[in-house]
N, C-alpha and C positions, 0 to 999 in steps of 0.2 A: 153260402159260406160253409166250410167244413167244420166238423165238431171240434171243440176245444175242451180241455180238462183243467178246471180251476179248483184249488184246494185252499181251505182255511185251516191254519195251524195256530197253536198257542197253548199256554198253560191253563190251569184252572182259573175260572173267573174272568177270562179275557173277553167274554161277550160273543163267542162264536155263533151261538144260536140266533141272536138278534141280528148280527151282521150277515149271516147266511141268508136270512130272509131279505135283507136289503139288497144283497148282490143279485139274488134271484129276480127281485122286482126290477132292477136296472136292466138286466138282460132281457126279461120278458117285454119290457117297454120298447125294446129295440127290435122286437119280432123274433127273438131267438127262442127256440124250443130248449127248455132246460130240464135236466134230470137232477133232482136234489137227493143226496144220499149221505151216509155217514159211516164212520169206522170207530171201533168194530161195529159191524152190522151191514145194512144195505141189502141183505138177502135173508130168506128164512133161516138158512144155516148160520149166517153171520150174526143175526140177532140172538140166536141161541148161544153162540159163542160169547157174545157181548155180556149176556146175563151171567155166564160162568166167570168171566174175567173180572167183572165189576162187583160180584157178590161178596159182601164183607164176611160171609161165612167161610170163604175159601182163603183164610189167612195163611194156610200152610202151602199154598200154591208156589212152587219154585219158579225162579225167573226163567228157566229154560222152558217150562210148561207154558208160562204166560206168553213168551215170545212165539212159540210154535202155534199156540191157539190163535194169536192175533194174525199170524201169516196164513193159517188155514182159512180163517174168515176172509182175509184179503184175497187169497187165490180165487175163492168162490165169487167174491165181489167183482173182481176184474173180469172173469170169464162169463158170469151170468148177467152182470148189469153194466159195468163201465164200458168194456170193449164193444158190446153190441150197440150201446147208445151212441158212442163216438162214430162207429161205422155207419150208423143211420143219419149222421150229420147233426145230431143233437149236441148241446154243450152239457158237460157233466160238472156239477158243483158238489164237492164233498167236504163234509165236516171231518177233517183229518184224513191222512193217508200214510204213506210209508215214512215220511219225515217224523211222524209221531213215534214210530218204533225206534228210530235212531235216538230220539230225545228221551222217551220213557223207558223202553227196555234197554237201550244203550246207556244213555247218561244216567237215568234214574236207577236202573237195576244193575248196571255194570256189565251187561252182556257185550262181548267184543264186537266192535264195529264191523270187522271183517265177516263175522258170522251173519250179521244182519244184512250186509251187502250181498252175501252169497244167497241168502233166502230171497232177497229182493230180485236178484237176477233170475232166479229159478221160478219163483211163484208169482211175482208181481212186476214184470219188466216195464209196464206202462209208466211213463213219467208225466207229471203235470206240466201244463204249458205256463201256468201262473200259480204262484203260491203266495197268499197273503198271510204274513206272520203277525199275529196280534200279540205284541210284546208289552209286558208291564211288570213292575217289581213284584216279587213273589209274595211279600207280606200283603200287598194290596189285593192280589189275586186270591189268596187264601181267605182273606176277610170277605170278599164278595162271594166266594164259593160257600163259605160257612153260613152265610145269611140265607142260602137256599134251603137249608135243612140238613137232614141226616146225610153223612158222607158215604160214598161208595168205597170199595176196597182201595182204589187208587187215590181218590180225593182225601182219604184219611192218612196219607203219608205225611212225613214231617217236612219242615222247611228246607232242610238240606237236600232231600230228594228233589224238590221242585227247583231249587237253585241249580242243580245239575241238569235238570230238564231244560231250563231256560238257557243255560250256557250252551248246550248242544244245539238248540234251535238257532241261537245267534251265530254259532260257528258255521252251521250249514247255510244260513242266509249270506254270511260273508263270503263263503266259498262259491256260491252260485247267485251272484247279483243279477244275472240275466233272467232268472226265474222268480226269485223272491222279491217281495216288496214288504218292508218292515213298517208296520203301523203302530204308532205309540198309543196303546190301548189304555194308558193311565189318564188320558185326557177326558174331559166331559164327553158324554155319549154323542152329542151333536157334532163335535169336532172329529171324533173317531168315524162317525158315519160319513162325514164330508170327505175325509181322507180316503176311506175305502171306495166311495163312489167315484172319486177322481181317478183312482188307480184302475178301476174296472172300466170306466169310460175310455180312458186312454188305451187300455188293452184292446177293447172292442174296435175302436177307431183304427188302430194299427192293423188289425186283421181285416177290417172292412176295406182298407186301402190296398189289400193284397200283399202285405209285407210277409 
């Protein structure tokens, strides 16, 4: 079976880390070789950029700089890690990818969607085969994130920022129903896990059948 690219997206407190591990386990149980990664990050350069973008000490970072830094990390990520893994027949599972830039730098920061699309076409043309969007009300997500401890530069934004992020994620999911699967992440964890597992199993079975 050829490689496939799966991404998990969602706002703060959506439970991506827990569910990323679940998806990996489901794939490995089916004998699939999985490369797990994240954005920003995924490479030595990418992790250095992640530290810059999330550092609360960089409060004066302008939205243009943030957008360009994220895409610099992503360009390296695609060329160094994602594309080679897919070419080798592995499946790639990423905690966030380009949809996050439309949501956070576009919706949250107000960067023009056309600018993000141009950067995507140039720096990160690979598209996911499946995107699981973990959706939950902003107040619930912020409460969960706050319970984890000190906020990073993005986690420290206000509710209005995260409402815009959520709105763009939902708009993108509505525009691409063939790629996105919306998971109600406000449910108890067991239900969320079951919903994610069902979507992953269905996706794998579809591709095992040669569709």
